[in-house]
N, C-alpha and C positions, 0 to 999 in steps of 0.2 A: 714630122712629129716624132720624137725621140723619147724613148723609154729606158729606164735602167734600174737595177736592183744593186744595192749595197748592203755587205754584211761583214762585221768583224769577226765571224765564227771561226774563219781560217786565217785570220792574221794572227801573228805573234803578240801577247799583251803589251810588249815594250813598244810596239809600232801602232798600236791601235788608235792612239789620240791622232796621230799624224795621218792615219788612213781616213779618219773622221772628219779631219779638217779638210781632206780633198774632196770627201763626199758633200760635205756642206757647202763648200766653194764653189763647185761644180753644179750642184743641183738646186741650191737655194741662192745664198749671197757669199761673196767672200768675207770670212770671219775666221777667228782663231778659237777654237773649243779646248778645254781643259777639262780633265776627269776629276772628280770629286770622290772617287773611290778607286781602289787598287783592282777592284774586279770590274774595270769599265768594258762594256760591251755595246753594240748599236747596230741598227739594221735601218734601210730606208727604201721605199720604192719611190721613182719620181718620173715625171714626165716633162718635156720640154715643147713648148709650142710657140716657135718664133721667140717673142722676148717675155713671153709667159713661162713661169716655172710652178709646178705643183709637186708637192712630196708629201709622204705619210711616214714618219719615223717614230721608232721606239728606241730608247736608251736608257742606260743606267745613268746616276747622278753625275751631272756635269754641268758647266757653264760654257756659255758662248758669247765671246766679246767680239764686237764690231768696231774698228777703230778708224780714226781719219785715212790711215794709208790704205785701208781697204776701199773706202768710199771714194777717194781720189783715183782709184782704178777703174771706176764704172763710168759706162758712156751716158746712162740716161737716170733720170730721177725716178726713184722706185718706192713703192710702198710693200711692207711685208704684211701680209694677213696671216693670223695664227689662230687656229681652232684648238682648243685643248680637249683630247678624248680621255685621258687617264692621267692620275699624277696633277702636279700643279706647277706654274711657271712665275716665276718671280721677274718682271721686266723693270729695269730701269734705264731711263732715258730723258735727257735734257732737265734734269733735277725731279723727275716724277718717278714714282714707283706704283705699279699695279701688281696684282697677283691674279693670275688666271686660273679657274678652276674648271673641271670637267664639264663641258656643254658650253663653255663661254668662248668667244670670238674677241680678239683684239686686232687694231689696225696701227702698224708701226711705221714711222718714217724711215727709210732704209739710208736717207741722205744724212742722218745726224748719228753719232757714235750711240751704241746702246750695250747693255749686258742683260742677258738672259741665264737666269739660273735655275737649275732642277735639283731641289735638294734630295729627291728620291726618284726611282724610275719613273719615266713618263712616256705617254704617247700623245703626239701631236700631227695635225694638218697644216702644213705651209702652202701659201701662194705668193710668189713674187711677181708683181705686175707694175708696169710703168704707170706713175702718178696720173699720167693724162686719162688713163683707162677708169680710174676711179673718179677724178674731178669731173669727167664729162657727165656725171649724174649727180653730183654735189658740188657746185661752184664755190659755195661757201665754206668747204671743209678746210682749206687751208693746210697749216702743217701742225696742228694741235693734236699731236700724238705723242706717246701711247694712248690709245683710246679704247675702250670696250664697246662693243658694237650692241646696243641697246634695242631689243626688239622682244615679240613673242616668243615663246618657246616653239611654236610650231614653225616659225620663220627661221629661228636658229638651226633646228634640225633640218630643214630645208637646205640651208647654205652648208651644213656640216656635210650633208649628204651629198651634195653636188660637187665639194671639194674633195671628197673621198672618190667619188667616181673619176674625177679628173687626175687624181694623184694614182689610183690603183687598177681600174677598170681595164681588161686586157681587150675588151671587144668595143670599145669607143672609138668611132671614126673621128677624122680630123673636123669634119663638118659639126658633130655632136659636140666635140671638145671647144670648138670656138664658140658655139652657142652657149654652152654651159658656161665658160668662162666670162663671156660678156653679161651673163645674168648674176654670176656671183659679184662681178665687180660692180654693176648696177646697184644690188641690194647692199652691198657694204658702203657704196658711197651715199647711200640714202640713209642708212642707220648709223653711221659712225658719225655722222654730223648731228651733234646735239642740239645746235643752233636752230637746225631746220626741222620742222614738225615731220615726224614719221608718217610718210604716205601709206595709203592703203595699199595691200600686196597687189602685186600685177596677176591676171590669171595664170600665168605660168607658174608662179609660186604656189597658189592654191591647188592646181593640177599636181604639182610636184609634192605636195603633202599628201593628197589622195593616194598618189601610186605608191607613195611609201608605205601606206596602211591599207592597201588595196585587199589584203587577206582578210581584213576585219569584216565580217558580215553586218555589222552593227554601225558601220560608217555612216554618219547622218550630216546633214547641213549643219546641224547646231554643234556638233562636235568639230567639225572644219572649221568652221566660222570662228568658234572660241579659240582653237589652235593658232589660227591666222591673226587673232585680235580685231575681227570685224564683226559687223551684224550679220544674222541671217539673211535679211533684205539685201544688203550689199553683196554678199556671196551670190544670191540668185541674179543680182543685176550684173554681176561680172560675167557670168554664163549667158545672160541674155545678150550682152555686147558681142558674143561670137556665135549667135544664133543657136544656142543651145540651152538645154537645162540641167540642172545638176545631175538629176537621177538618169536622164538619157545619156548624158556624157559618162558618168560612173558604169552604168552598165555595158555601153559600148567598150570602155577601157578595159572591162573586165573580161568582156568576151574576147578581145583583140590579145589580151595576155593568154588567155587559154589556148587561142588558135596557136600562138608562137610556141608555146610549150608543147602542144600536141605534135607540131613539126619538128621538134628537136629529137635528134637520135637519142641522146642521152636520157630522155624523159619517156623512153619507150616502155620501160617497166613500171611506169605509174600508171595507175588506172584512170580512166576519164572522171570518175567521180573524185579520185584523190586531187585532180588537177583542177576541176572545178570548185571544191571546197578550198583549197590554197589560195583562191583569188575572190573569195568572199561569197560564193553562191552557198546557200544553205538548202536548196531543193533541186535535186538532180533533174527532175521533170521540167521545172521552170528553165533550169540551164539550156537542156537539150531544145526545147521550144524556141527559146531566145536565139541560140546558135543557129539554129536552122534557117530562122527568119533573117537573121545578119549575114549569113555566108552561103546561102542556098545549097547546105550539104550537112549532115549528121557528123558528130565529133568522130564517130566509127570511121565514115567515109574519108574524113581528113586524115586520119591515122592509116588507113590503107593506101591512100595516095602516096604518103611518105615511104611507106614499105615499097611500094612498086618503082618510085623513083631511085630508091636505094639499090634494088635489084638490078635496075636497067643499066 
């Protein structure tokens, strides 16, 4: 697993486009960027995981063109997954043009030439994956791209968050990265194919949404079900399939998050109450009771153990 950071900050203005061309070609796909402003700047963090590539970039207005000569140099058929975080992208490919706005995700076929333009500064997440990784989950997808991924806002947030973790997280293990990348490909494969009815989300997707909003003390089955585009009954059935209930799983997940926070040395200045509140507990007495029942020790005892281990 290889990570890398790119920035034009220390590069002479006259050399920045060439530098960005190398960055894009090595971290995303071989292509030819060109600046649309004299004050061009760009930066990107990227992760390479076998044949999978994930990146997060911010850049001034520019365009990126992928030509036949670039495509001929690649060894395998690939898709490019793009999530727009800020600004907007105009994507032209195969006679089609789509505009991607913040919060939207698109699937592009990297085996065909395309031009992506950014009229103003933009921030995007990118994932380059073998086409087989996506088609495994949607055999009817074919090559009808560029195509926006159509699903509920909650699921889009889950996919964007997972792509951001894959591109930027410094703490991600290779096993975690492989699991997340497979999950992203799974979801993209399902929801990019408009000819296939969007399936109900997997339990992992529902859990990922809950973890994102773990700090919200009002997080409820109704809120989660609405965000994931399912009924409350279906939500409870998903948890029943793993021998859990929504309430019990949410409580355990919050307690586990508090345990991890209490064990972190950089969280030693935070009070126990602050940690409990930050993970959705509104009653410190209830938190202490549940914590002791789950871990057979008090939060204070957990913190003392961490201090002793540090001193030993």
